[in-house]
Each structure stands twice: as structure tokens, then as C-alpha cells.
N, C-alpha and C positions, 0 to 999 in steps of 0.2 A: 434619920431613917434606918441606917445601917444597925445602929443599936438594937432598935425595936425587930428587924429582921432577925437579928442574931437572938433576941429573946425568944421569938416564936420557935426557932429551930432548937435553941438549947431546951425548950420544954419539950419539944417532939423528941429529941435526943435522949432525954431523961424517961420519957415513956416507953421507947423502942429498945432500949439498951437492957441487956438481960433477957429478953423475949426470945432470944435464939432462932429468928425466923430465917428460914433460906429462900432468897429470893434468886429467880433466874435472870440471865442477861444474855439474850441469843445472839447480841450483836459484838461478839470477843474479836472481830476485826476491826473494831473503831476505838481509837486512842481514847475518846474522851470517855467511854464506856468502862474499858479497862482500868484507866487510872479512878474514875469515881469508886469502882467495884474494889479496888486495891485499899483504896483510902477508907470505905467502909468496913472491910475486912480488918485493917491496922487499928481503927477506931472501936472496935469490938462490937459494932451495932447489929450487924447481920452476918449471916454466913452467904456471900456471892456463890452462884454456880454459874460461871461463865462457860457458854458455848464457843468450841473453835478448838484449832489445834495448840498444844502447848508449845511448841517451838515459837509458832507465831504470836503467841499472846506475851511469851517471855520477852521478844524483840520488840513488840509495841511498848510494853511496859519498862523496858530496859533492866530487866532482872537477869542476872548470871546465875545466880542460886537456885533455892525454892522459893515457892510461893509461900506466904504466910500460913500458919496451919489452918485457919478457918475459911480459906480461899480454894474453891475447886475448879478446875477446868474439867469440862465433860466436852468430848469429841463424838458429835451425833453419828461419825460415819463409821467409828471404831466401837460403837457402845456395844456392850457385852450381847452376844446374839440371843441367848435365852430371856436378858431382860428386855431387849428390844421386841422381841416376839410377843411378850406380855402386853407391850404398849401398843404394840398393833391390833391383839386382839381387845384390848379395851377400847380402843379408837372404833372398831368396827362396831362394837357392842353399843357404845355411846350414839353413834350415827344411827343405829337400827335401819340398816339395810340401805342407807344412800350411798356408801362407798364399800367395795370388795376389799379384800384382804389385800389383793393386789394393789388396788389403788390406795390403801392405807400405808403399805410400805414406801410407795412412792412420796406420798404426801408429808410423812415423816421424815423424809430427808430435808425437808425445810425446817429451817431452825426455829422460826416462830410456832408452826404446828408441834414439833418436838419439843420445845421448852412450855408451851402448853399444857401438853400431855404430861410432862413432869409435874405440873402444878395439879392437874387433875388426878393423877396417881398417887398424889400424896408426898411425893418425893420433894417437893419444894411449895413454899406457901403463898407465892406470888411470881409475877413477871414483870420484868420493865422492859420495853423495845421502843423502836420509832425513831431512834438517832440516824439510823441508816433507811429503814424501811417506811413506806408512806402507811398513815393510819389504817387504812383497810387490810394491810397484811399483819397488823398486830391485833385487830378486832374481830376479824373474820374468823379467826382459829378460837378466840375468845367466846364468841356466840355459838359456833359450832359445836364446841367441847365443854367449855368452863357453864355457858348458858346463864341465864338470870335467875335471879331467886324467885322463889314462889310468891305470887301477888305483883310480880314487875314483869310487865311487856317488853320493856325495851332497857338498853343501858343507855346512860346520860353522861355528859362530860362537864363538870364543874371547876371552876376556878377560884382559888382563894386569892383576895386582893388585898394586899397588906402596904400600909404605908405609916410610918411613925408608930403612933399607938392605935392605929385604926386597923379593923381587921373584918373583912366581908366574904361572902361566898356569892357566886354569879353562876346561875346555870340555866338551861343548857347552852353551852357556847360552843360545841363541839361535834356533837353527834346527829342530834334529830331535826332534821330540816322543818318539818311543820307539825309538831305532835298533836294530837287529837286532846281533849279535853281530860279524858281518863289519863292520858299519857302525861300531860301536864302536871296532873294531880300526882301521880307515881314519882316523877322528879322532883315534886316539891317535899314529899315525905321523905325521899332518900337522901335530898339536900340536907336535911335537918341531922341525919345521921352524919354525915359527913363533917358537918359544922361542928358537932361537938369533938370530934378527934381534935380539933384545932381550938378547943375550948371557947366555942362561938356558943353561947346561950340561943337557939335560934328562934328570930320572929320573922317569921318568912311572908313577904309581900308577892304576889303573882301581878305581873307589871302589864300595864296597857296603857293606851293614850287618854285612857277615861276613868274616871274613879266613881265607883258607885251609881253608875247610870247616866254619867254626864255626858255620855256620846252612846249612839245605838249603831251596833254594826255587828256581824257574824263573829268578826275576831274578838269583839267585846264580850260579846255573849260566851264564846269559848271561854275565855279567861275566868270571867264570873262563874261559869258552871265548874272549871277546874277546881276554883276555891273551894266551892260546896263539897265536892268529891273527896278532895284532901281532908277536908275535916271530918267527913265521916270515916275517912280510912283511918286517920290519926286525930282522935279528939281532944288529946291532951297536948299536942302541938298548938303554938301560936301562929295560926294561918290567916291570911286576909287576901282579898282581891274582889273585883278587880280595883288596882290602885296605879294611878301615876307616878311616876318616878319621884317627883317633888313630894306627893302627898305620903308616899311611903317613908321618904327620908328627912324631910324639914318638919320640925314641931309645929311651926306657926303654920305651914300651909295644912297640915294634918288636922289643924283645930278647925279650920274653914272648911275643908273638904271631906273628911272622914273623922266627924268628933266623936263618934261611939266606938270607933275601932282600937282593938288593944294592941294593933300591929302599927298602923299609920304614926308615921313620925319617928319611928324608934325600929324601923326595919335593919336585920343586918343580913338576911339572906333574901336574895333578888331572883326570882324566877322570870325569865322573859318568854315571851308568847310563842316566839320562833327562833330559828337559830340564825336568821340575819341580824335581828336585834340584839339576840345574845352577844354574837360574835365582834358586832360592831361595839356595843357598849363596853364589852370589856376592854377592847382596843384603845377606845376612847379615854377610860379611865387610866390604862397605862400609859398612853401616850401623852395624852393633855393634863391628867392629874398626877402623874409621877407614881403611880400604884404599882408595886411590883405582882406581877399575875402568876401564881403557882399552879401548875397545872399542864394540860386537862387532867383532872383526877376522874376516872371511870367508874361511875355507881351503879347499883344494882346487881352485880354479878355475883356469882355464888362463891367466887374465889377472886381476889385482886389481881386485874392485870392493867398495866399502866402503858400510856402510848405518850411517849415523848414526841416534841417537834423536832424535825429534823436540823433545826437551828439550834439544838439544845447545847449548853456548855457543860463542861465537866461537873460544875458545880450543879447545874440544874438536874443531872441524871443521879448525884450523889441524893439531892432533897427529894425527888420523887421516888427512889428507892425507900427512903424512910418513910413516907407517906404510905407506900405500898406496903411496906412490912407493919405498920400500924393499923392500916385496914383489916390486915390478915389477925393482927393481935384482937381487935375489938370483934371479930365473929361470933 
């Protein structure tokens, strides 16, 4: 298992090395974040921009001398006044009258808002937060400032599930409580893009407790409609639904339940009908199945913003930062 995980991240490291991406880490007061950022800098993978006070970060990192050359500390409280004014004006313009200049100045004292503005202003390529802050504190500034790409109404959260030589993508397992058919379709199409970052050739199954009309219910119709919409949005993608998990995953079951499907029995991207089943599903695979769950990876934003679990390890921060840099590289 460990060798396969290393193979995955060795491949991702090869992709990200040399791209020169700058990633903001707003939580410079957290040891896991600081040490992961230092490791990323020393490994030459990205240029970390860590928010906080120089002395505090050196104390956390146990550094007596200088930081690595490609490691930058930014103190939002002592940011160059002229540059801060530019960020304030950009923020006010982006919010289109929803916040005054005075409110903007106050909001940009928050490290997640400040860090997100660095990304929006083009001073950084992506952001990784959430080791200390709850999901809302990371996602809210992203939705207000970065916003979703054209044609995408909502962001969504995907997990890459890894075990030995197996690799799958599950979505949405983190953000949308009860997405509509059109939102599910968007999630399916965005998940295909995420899958390709991990060298998964996407075969996308929209999951239900029914396969091709074997049961009738409003929630089944939603998934079937989502599959139709997704096929129209992305006609070149391999997408099918509604499919039960066994029909999507097991070839012998697929032959009986969905013999004409080009996805059934070989799916590797699984789209759950709502958040409860997605969250439960990935955690069952993680705890019962022994899969490593990498994520959540936020999909659909104009620029990559990643939300860590507050239980994240230093290694988790390191990996998510690599993924964030890759998302920026494939834009």
C-alpha cells in the first residue's frame, strides 16, 4: 500500500516540480502548516507564502538563521500600506457594493480573506487553509472573491481514494448537502477534470439505489436527469447513471443490470446523489476498505483554494499543497 501511495505522489511531484507555483498558507501559527511549507520549499516543489510574524514562525520551525530562499513570510498586519490599499480597492470592486471600503479593511485583517485576495490579485496561485479554521472560514472568502468558473454554479469537494494499485475519485463528499440535477451534472463534469490530474481516465457513474429505472422515486429521477444533463454538457466524457454501486463497479453485476452501459462495471469516478451518502461512502471505504482518502479537493473555482481537515497531519498539508499547485498548473 505504501509503495503505491508513494508512486502516486512521486508522479504528482514530477508534475509540479519546475512549475514555480506560489501557494499561500494563512495559518502560519500552526506547526503542521509551517513544517509542511518548509519541506515543500526545501524540496523545490512550490514557493510557500506563509502568513504570520517572522519571529513566531521561526520559533515554531526552530530556525535560528534565515528561511530557505524560496520561502516567504508575509505579515498581513505590517503589509506595505500602498499594496494593502490596492487589495482593499480590488476587494471592494469584486464585491460590487456589498462591502464598503471600511468593511473591506476590517475583513482583510482576517488571514483567510487576506490570503484569498493574494490569490485573486495574482500574487499567488492558490491557497491551503483549514488546519486551524473550520471549513466555512476557508470556503466563504473563496466563494465571495475567487468565485466559480463560468458554467459552474457551485463548488464541490472530491476525495481521491488510494489503496495499493487502486485509485478512484468520490464526489461530492464535502460541500453540497442536496444538489439539484443540474448541480450534480456540474459536479460530474468537474470531477472528470480533477480525476485527470491524478492520471485517472474518468469513467463516471452517477450513483443511486436504482439502476436504469429498477426503482421509482424522486431522488432516482434526479440522478437520471443529472446523467442526461452531464452528457449534454460534456458529450465526450464517459458518463452514465443512474447506477447502483455494484452495477457501476462489478463487471458481472453490470452485465445483468446495465449491459449496454459504457461505464457500468468499470467506473472509477463515483458521483453521490447527496452529501450524506457521499460523506458516509468515502468514510466506509477509508475505515472498512483501508483506502487513503486524499482531500477534500475543492472543484469548480476560478483559482484553486484547498480546505484541510482540522485533524490534518503535516504530511496531509504537504500533499494537499502539491495538489493545489497542480490544479493551478492545469488551468
